[in-house]
N, C-alpha and C positions, 0 to 999 in steps of 0.2 A: 738839871741833867747833871749827873754825877760824872764823876772822872771815868769811872768803869765803862760807862755807857758810853761815853765820847769815844773811848780808845776801841770799843766794838764796833761802834758806827763807823770808824774812820778804817778799821780793819775790813769791814765789810764793802764800803765804797771802795777801797782800794783792790781787794778781790775782784769787784764787778768790773773796774776799769780796766785792770790788768787781763782778766778773762775777754773782754771785747777787743784788746789790742791783739791778742793772741790768735782769737779768731779772723780778726781783719786782716792780720799778717799770715795767714796761714799757707795762701797760696804764694806770698812772696818768699816766704820760708822754704816752700816746697822747690820753688824755680832755683833760688840759690842752692838748695842740696842737689837738686838734680843736674844744675849746671856743673856744680863740681865735681860730680860724679860721671857727668859726660864727656868734660873736658879733660879728666884724669887727675884732677887736684886731690881726689881722694883715691885710696887704693881700691881696686875693685877685684872681685873674686875671678871673673873670668871675662871675656870678650863678649860674650852673652850677656853678663851682668851690665857691663857698658853699655852695649845696645839697648837693653830693657831701659836703663835710666834715661838714655837720649830720647827714647820713644816716648816717655812719661813727660820729659821736658817739652817735648815738640806737642804733646797733645794739651798739655796747659797754653802753650801758646797758639794753638790752633784757631781760637776766635778772636783775641784781642791783637795778635801780631801773626797773621797767617804766612807771612814772607819768611818770618824766622821759623816758622812750624816747617815750611816746604823746605828750606835748607836744612834742616834738621832730618827731616824724613827722607830727601835726596842723598844726604850722607849715608844713611842707614841702608838704602836700597842698592843692591839686591839682597845683601846677605841677611836683614831682616825683613820677613815678608809682609809682616803687620804695617810696615813703614810703607812698603812698595803699594798695598793696598791703599792706604792713605793717600799717598803720592800721586797714584793713579787716578783718583777720584777728584783730585785737586786740578790734574791737568785737565779731566774731561770737563769741569763745572768752570775754570777760568778761576780758581780761587788760590790767592797768592802767587800765581803765574799767569802766563799768557795761556788762553785757553788753546788745547791742542787734543783733540778726542783720539788721532792715532796714536799719540806718544801714550796717553793715559790707557788706552786699550792694550796697547803692547805691555805696559808696566803692570797692569792686571793681569795678564795671560802669565807674564813672567811669577806673579806671586800666586795664582791659582796652580801653574805648574810647580810650585813649591809647596803644595797642599795648604793655601791659605784660603779657608772655607769663605769667610767674606768676601775676596776678590773673586771666587768661582761664581759666588751668588751675584756680584756685581755685573760680571760679565754676563751671565743669564739675563738680569734686568735689562742690560744694554741691548742684547738681541731682542729681547722681546719689545722694548721700544722701536726698533728698527723694523720687526714684523709689524707691528700695529700701523706704524706708518705707510708700509708697503701695502698692507691690506687695504688700508683706507683710499690708496692711489689705484688698486688692482685695476689691470687691463684687459686681464686673461692671456696675454703673451706668455710662450714657453718660457721665455728667460724669467718672467715675473714668476712664474710656477717653480722652476728651479730654484730661484732665490729662497722663496718660501719654504720649500722642504729642506734646504741647507740651513736656514735660520731655525726652524723648529728642532732640528736635530741638534744644532748649537746649544739653543736652550734646554733641553733636556738633559745634554750631556754636563752642562755648567750646575744646572740645579741638583741633578743626582749626584754630583762629585761633590757639591758642598753639602748634601745630606749625609753622603758617606762619611764626612769630616764632622758630621755631629753639629751642623748647623739648623737648628729648627726651621727657623725661615727657609731654607734652601729647601728642605722635606715639604714644607707647605705649599713652595713654589711648584716644585717638582709634581705633587700630586695634584695640583689644580691644572696643570698644562696635560698630564698623562691621563687624566679622566676625560679630559676634554672639555674644561669648563671654558666657557666664552673668554679668549683671550684678549678682548677688547674691554673688559671690564676695568 
């Protein structure tokens, strides 16, 4: 092998190694970048820009460190409705925080009231879950009938709002309920 070939091979191996290191460290680099943008180490264009960077950072932490993600979502809510949606879901699931469905639903309602389509859709799903459980235990009492009607109205309202906010899943859910498909599916 001549000297030129050795240099080319060394260069190719170096490029491969550097490419691998860049790919491996992409998430680390993103976290560092968003941390600096979130904490104000970098100048940011607006409060919304800072909130978006903190939200992206929280999303990066969601799987590996849900406690850190929870703290970031908590810091952003109620001014950033996407964070409220994630925070509400975390409370309901008990992921990264002690499970508390009432707090979770309250936060999701706050996000839905601020026109977050995913939060409205999530509220519809929660009401649908409650309705399914109530129907499985149904006793023909008038109080059960009243609860069933209230839940149906709430489900339709939440899915319709999610649909109006351009969330296809909300439209699909609304259509299924509205045309009377079996909700126990």
